[in-house]
C-alpha positions as CSV (number, residue, x, y, z in Angstrom):
1,M,8.9,-26.2,73.5
2,A,7.4,-22.8,74.3
3,K,4.6,-21.6,71.9
4,K,5.6,-18.8,69.9
5,T,2.8,-16.4,69.5
6,S,2.4,-12.8,68.4
7,T,1.4,-9.9,70.6
8,P,-2.1,-8.7,70.1
9,R,-1.0,-5.3,68.9
10,V,1.1,-7.3,66.2
11,S,-2.1,-9.6,65.4
12,T,-4.2,-6.6,65.2
13,L,-2.1,-5.0,63.0
14,A,-1.8,-8.1,60.6
15,S,-5.3,-8.2,60.4
16,K,-6.1,-5.1,59.3
17,V,-3.1,-5.4,56.7
18,L,-4.4,-8.5,55.2
19,S,-8.0,-7.2,55.2
20,G,-7.2,-4.3,53.4
21,K,-8.2,-1.7,55.9
22,T,-5.0,-0.4,56.4
23,T,-1.6,-0.1,54.4
24,P,1.4,-0.5,56.6
25,N,4.2,2.2,57.0
26,K,8.0,1.1,57.3
27,T,8.1,0.5,61.0
28,Q,4.8,-1.6,60.8
29,Q,6.3,-3.6,57.9
30,K,9.6,-4.3,59.9
31,T,7.3,-5.2,63.1
32,L,5.5,-7.8,61.1
33,A,8.6,-9.3,59.5
34,A,10.4,-9.6,62.5
35,S,7.1,-11.7,64.1
36,V,6.9,-13.7,61.3
37,L,10.8,-14.5,61.6
38,A,10.6,-14.8,65.4
39,Q,8.3,-17.8,64.9
40,D,10.2,-19.7,62.0
41,E,10.9,-22.8,63.6
42,K,13.1,-23.8,60.5
43,K,16.1,-21.2,60.3
44,G,16.9,-20.4,56.8
45,Q,15.2,-21.5,53.5
46,G,14.2,-25.1,52.8
47,P,14.9,-27.0,49.5
48,K,13.2,-25.7,46.3
49,K,10.4,-27.8,44.9
50,S,10.0,-28.1,41.2
């Protein structure tokens, strides 16, 4: 199975957002969300934990 990774640009953006150095605009939010979903190996939601 191929290893799924983010581009350096997306990784840098995520780092800046998580550190509080920047607030993402709508386009950046969509880019980050798409990157996370593309790397999700288990599609859909898992069972809820109580």
